DSSP file (Angstrom, degrees, kcal/mol; ACC not computed):
  #  RESIDUE AA STRUCTURE BP1 BP2  ACC     N-H-->O    O-->H-N    N-H-->O    O-->H-N    TCO  KAPPA ALPHA  PHI   PSI    X-CA   Y-CA   Z-CA
    1    1 A M              0   0    0      0, 0.0     2,-0.3     0, 0.0     0, 0.0   0.000 360.0 360.0 360.0 127.0   64.7   81.5   86.5
    2    2 A S        -     0   0    0      1,-0.1     2,-0.1     0, 0.0     0, 0.0  -0.769 360.0-102.2-109.5 155.0   66.1   84.1   88.8
    3    3 A A        -     0   0    0     -2,-0.3     2,-0.4     1,-0.1    -1,-0.1  -0.431  35.3-130.3 -70.9 146.4   67.2   83.7   92.4
    4    4 A R        -     0   0    0     -2,-0.1     2,-0.4     8,-0.0    -1,-0.1  -0.810  19.7-165.2-101.3 140.6   64.9   85.1   95.0
    5    5 A F        -     0   0    0     -2,-0.4     7,-0.1     5,-0.0     5,-0.0  -0.981   9.1-145.5-125.0 136.0   66.0   87.4   97.8
    6    6 A S    > > -     0   0    0     -2,-0.4     3,-2.0     5,-0.1     5,-0.6  -0.643  31.3-108.7 -94.2 158.7   64.1   88.3  100.9
    7    7 A P  G > 5S+     0   0    0      0, 0.0     3,-0.6     0, 0.0    -1,-0.1   0.767 116.1  56.9 -58.0 -25.6   64.3   91.7  102.5
    8    8 A G  G 3 5S+     0   0    0      1,-0.2    -3,-0.0     2,-0.1     0, 0.0   0.441  87.5  76.9 -87.2   1.6   66.4   90.4  105.4
    9    9 A D  G < 5S-     0   0    0     -3,-2.0    -1,-0.2     1,-0.0    12,-0.0   0.366 112.1 -98.4 -97.1   7.7   69.2   88.9  103.3
   10   10 A G  T < 5 -     0   0    0     -3,-0.6    11,-0.2    -4,-0.1     2,-0.2   0.491  63.1 -92.5  93.8   2.4   71.1   92.1  102.5
   11   11 A G      < -     0   0    0     -5,-0.6    -5,-0.1     6,-0.2     3,-0.1  -0.478  66.1 -30.2  94.6-163.3   69.6   92.6   99.0
   12   12 A R  S >  S-     0   0    0     -2,-0.2     3,-2.6     1,-0.1     6,-0.4  -0.647  75.0 -84.4 -95.2 150.7   70.8   91.6   95.6
   13   13 A P  T 3  S+     0   0    0      0, 0.0    -1,-0.1     0, 0.0     3,-0.1  -0.303 119.9  26.5 -52.7 131.5   74.5   91.2   94.6
   14   14 A G  T 3  S+     0   0    0      1,-0.4     2,-0.1     2,-0.1    -3,-0.0   0.059  91.4 121.1  99.3 -24.3   75.8   94.6   93.6
   15   15 A D  S <> S-     0   0    0     -3,-2.6     4,-2.6     1,-0.1    -1,-0.4  -0.443  74.0-119.6 -69.4 147.1   73.3   96.5   95.8
   16   16 A K  H  > S+     0   0    0      1,-0.2     4,-2.3     2,-0.2     5,-0.2   0.889 113.7  51.0 -56.3 -41.7   75.0   98.7   98.4
   17   17 A G  H  > S+     0   0    0      1,-0.2     4,-2.0     2,-0.2    -1,-0.2   0.903 110.8  48.3 -62.8 -41.4   73.3   96.8  101.3
   18   18 A W  H  > S+     0   0    0     -6,-0.4     4,-2.3     2,-0.2    -2,-0.2   0.910 110.6  51.0 -65.1 -42.9   74.5   93.5   99.9
   19   19 A V  H  X S+     0   0    0     -4,-2.6     4,-2.6     1,-0.2    -2,-0.2   0.913 109.5  50.4 -61.9 -43.1   78.0   94.7   99.5
   20   20 A E  H  X S+     0   0    0     -4,-2.3     4,-2.4    -5,-0.2    -1,-0.2   0.892 109.6  50.6 -63.8 -39.2   78.1   96.0  103.0
   21   21 A V  H  X S+     0   0    0     -4,-2.0     4,-2.5   -11,-0.2    -1,-0.2   0.919 111.7  48.2 -63.1 -43.3   76.9   92.7  104.4
   22   22 A Q  H  X S+     0   0    0     -4,-2.3     4,-2.8     2,-0.2     5,-0.2   0.912 111.4  49.7 -64.2 -43.2   79.6   90.9  102.4
   23   23 A K  H  X S+     0   0    0     -4,-2.6     4,-2.6     2,-0.2    -2,-0.2   0.919 113.2  46.5 -61.2 -44.3   82.3   93.2  103.6
   24   24 A K  H  X S+     0   0    0     -4,-2.4     4,-2.4     2,-0.2    -2,-0.2   0.915 113.7  48.3 -65.4 -42.7   81.2   92.8  107.2
   25   25 A T  H  X S+     0   0    0     -4,-2.5     4,-2.1     2,-0.2    -2,-0.2   0.929 114.5  45.0 -63.5 -46.2   81.0   89.0  106.9
   26   26 A F  H  X S+     0   0    0     -4,-2.8     4,-2.8     2,-0.2    -2,-0.2   0.899 111.8  52.9 -66.2 -40.3   84.5   88.7  105.2
   27   27 A T  H  X S+     0   0    0     -4,-2.6     4,-2.5    -5,-0.2    14,-0.2   0.919 110.1  48.3 -60.4 -44.0   86.0   91.1  107.8
   28   28 A N  H  X S+     0   0    0     -4,-2.4     4,-2.0     2,-0.2    -1,-0.2   0.900 111.8  49.7 -63.0 -40.6   84.7   89.0  110.6
   29   29 A W  H  X S+     0   0    0     -4,-2.1     4,-2.0     2,-0.2    -2,-0.2   0.926 111.3  48.4 -63.8 -45.3   86.0   85.8  108.9
   30   30 A V  H  X S+     0   0    0     -4,-2.8     4,-2.0     1,-0.2    -2,-0.2   0.932 111.5  49.8 -61.2 -46.1   89.5   87.4  108.4
   31   31 A N  H  < S+     0   0    0     -4,-2.5     4,-0.4     1,-0.2    -1,-0.2   0.853 107.5  54.6 -63.7 -34.0   89.5   88.5  112.1
   32   32 A D  H >< S+     0   0    0     -4,-2.0     3,-0.9     1,-0.2    -1,-0.2   0.914 110.5  45.8 -63.3 -41.8   88.6   85.1  113.2
   33   33 A K  H 3< S+     0   0    0     -4,-2.0     3,-0.4     1,-0.2    -2,-0.2   0.836 115.6  47.0 -68.3 -32.5   91.5   83.6  111.3
   34   34 A L  T >< S+     0   0    0     -4,-2.0     3,-2.5     1,-0.2     5,-0.4   0.360  77.9 110.5 -89.3   4.7   93.9   86.3  112.7
   35   35 A K  T <  S+     0   0    0     -3,-0.9    -1,-0.2    -4,-0.4    -2,-0.1   0.733  76.4  51.2 -59.2 -24.9   92.7   86.0  116.3
   36   36 A E  T 3  S+     0   0    0     -3,-0.4    -1,-0.3    -4,-0.2     2,-0.2   0.223 105.0  70.0 -97.0  16.0   96.0   84.5  117.4
   37   37 A T  S <  S-     0   0    0     -3,-2.5    -3,-0.0     2,-0.3     0, 0.0  -0.617  93.0-107.9-116.6-179.3   98.1   87.2  115.9
   38   38 A D  S    S+     0   0    0     -2,-0.2     2,-0.3     2,-0.0    -3,-0.1   0.342  87.4 100.5 -89.2   6.1   98.6   90.9  116.7
   39   39 A Y        +     0   0    0     -5,-0.4     2,-0.4    14,-0.1    -2,-0.3  -0.715  43.7 177.4-101.1 144.1   96.5   92.0  113.7
   40   40 A T        -     0   0    0     -2,-0.3     2,-0.5     7,-0.1    13,-0.0  -0.994  19.8-142.5-139.3 136.6   92.9   93.1  113.5
   41   41 A V        +     0   0    0     -2,-0.4     3,-0.2   -14,-0.2   -10,-0.1  -0.878  26.2 164.0-101.6 126.0   91.1   94.3  110.3
   42   42 A K  S    S+     0   0    0     -2,-0.5     2,-0.5     1,-0.3    -1,-0.2   0.755  78.0  28.2-104.5 -40.4   88.6   97.1  110.7
   43   43 A E    >>  -     0   0    0      1,-0.1     4,-3.1   -16,-0.1     3,-1.7  -0.920  67.8-163.0-127.2 104.1   88.2   98.2  107.1
   44   44 A I  H 3> S+     0   0    0     -2,-0.5     4,-0.6     1,-0.3    -1,-0.1   0.790  86.6  59.6 -59.5 -31.5   88.7   95.3  104.7
   45   45 A T  H 34 S+     0   0    0      1,-0.2    -1,-0.3     2,-0.1   -22,-0.0   0.678 122.7  19.7 -75.6 -15.4   89.2   97.5  101.7
   46   46 A T  H X4 S+     0   0    0     -3,-1.7     3,-1.6     2,-0.1     4,-0.3   0.679 109.3  70.1-120.9 -29.9   92.2   99.3  103.2
   47   47 A D  H 3< S+     0   0    0     -4,-3.1     6,-0.3     1,-0.3     3,-0.2   0.653 101.6  48.2 -71.4 -14.5   93.7   97.2  105.9
   48   48 A L  T >< S+     0   0    0     -4,-0.6     3,-0.9    -5,-0.3    -1,-0.3   0.399  85.4  99.7 -98.8   1.6   95.0   94.6  103.5
   49   49 A K  T <  S+     0   0    0     -3,-1.6    -2,-0.1     1,-0.3    -1,-0.1   0.858  78.0  48.0 -60.7 -43.1   96.6   97.2  101.3
   50   50 A N  T 3  S-     0   0    0     -4,-0.3    -1,-0.3    -3,-0.2    -2,-0.1   0.633 104.2-126.9 -79.8 -10.3  100.2   97.1  102.4
   51   51 A G  S <> S+     0   0    0     -3,-0.9     4,-2.6    -4,-0.1     5,-0.2   0.205  81.9 105.0  93.5 -17.1  100.3   93.3  102.2
   52   52 A V  H  > S+     0   0    0      2,-0.2     4,-2.1     1,-0.2     5,-0.1   0.952  87.4  39.0 -65.4 -49.6  101.5   92.5  105.8
   53   53 A V  H  > S+     0   0    0     -6,-0.3     4,-2.6     2,-0.2    -1,-0.2   0.888 115.7  54.0 -67.8 -38.2   98.1   91.4  107.1
   54   54 A L  H  > S+     0   0    0      2,-0.2     4,-2.4    -6,-0.2    -2,-0.2   0.921 109.3  46.8 -62.7 -44.5   97.3   89.6  103.8
   55   55 A V  H  X S+     0   0    0     -4,-2.6     4,-2.3     2,-0.2    -1,-0.2   0.897 111.5  52.2 -64.5 -39.8  100.6   87.6  103.9
   56   56 A T  H  X S+     0   0    0     -4,-2.1     4,-1.7    -5,-0.2    -2,-0.2   0.925 110.0  49.0 -60.9 -44.1   99.9   86.7  107.6
   57   57 A L  H  X S+     0   0    0     -4,-2.6     4,-2.4     1,-0.2    -2,-0.2   0.916 110.6  50.3 -61.1 -44.0   96.5   85.5  106.6
   58   58 A L  H  X S+     0   0    0     -4,-2.4     4,-2.4     1,-0.2    -1,-0.2   0.875 107.4  53.7 -63.1 -37.3   97.9   83.4  103.8
   59   59 A M  H  < S+     0   0    0     -4,-2.3    -1,-0.2     1,-0.2    -2,-0.2   0.851 110.8  47.0 -66.2 -33.4  100.4   81.9  106.1
   60   60 A I  H  < S+     0   0    0     -4,-1.7    -2,-0.2    -5,-0.2    -1,-0.2   0.906 115.8  44.4 -71.4 -42.3   97.6   80.9  108.5
   61   61 A L  H  < S+     0   0    0     -4,-2.4    -2,-0.2     1,-0.3    -1,-0.2   0.804 126.1  29.3 -74.4 -30.0   95.5   79.4  105.7
   62   62 A A  S  < S-     0   0    0     -4,-2.4    -1,-0.3    -5,-0.2    -2,-0.1  -0.603  79.9-170.4-132.1  72.3   98.3   77.6  103.9
   63   63 A P        -     0   0    0      0, 0.0    -3,-0.1     0, 0.0    -4,-0.0  -0.261  37.3 -90.7 -64.1 151.7  100.9   76.5  106.5
   64   64 A K        -     0   0    0     -5,-0.1     2,-0.4     1,-0.0    -5,-0.0  -0.343  40.6-150.7 -61.4 139.1  104.2   75.1  105.1
   65   65 A K        -     0   0    0     -3,-0.1     2,-0.2    -2,-0.0    -1,-0.0  -0.898  19.6-112.2-110.6 143.1  104.2   71.4  104.7
   66   66 A K        -     0   0    0     -2,-0.4     3,-0.1     1,-0.1     0, 0.0  -0.527  31.9-118.7 -73.1 138.9  107.3   69.4  105.0
   67   67 A M    >   -     0   0    0     -2,-0.2     3,-1.9     1,-0.1    -1,-0.1  -0.562  37.7 -97.7 -74.1 139.4  108.5   67.8  101.8
   68   68 A P  T 3  S+     0   0    0      0, 0.0    -1,-0.1     0, 0.0     0, 0.0  -0.349 109.9  18.9 -57.3 133.8  108.6   64.0  101.9
   69   69 A G  T 3         0   0    0     -3,-0.1    -2,-0.0     1,-0.0    -3,-0.0   0.509 360.0 360.0  85.1   4.0  112.1   62.8  102.6
   70   70 A K    <         0   0    0     -3,-1.9    -3,-0.1     0, 0.0    -1,-0.0   0.400 360.0 360.0-113.2 360.0  113.3   66.1  104.1
């Protein structure tokens, strides 16, 4: 049994259209998480390359927790 895709869903995984939809969706999600910082991602495949934006995103997603007793 295979998954069904309609023409409006961006295609099948691996298709260029599907990949572009995924990139746009992920870029929008990252920018939503970064909205309270000075960073904006325009091209997801290059803008995370130097690691600065990626580390900032990770700090937002996984804030430091205080150790019990400290």
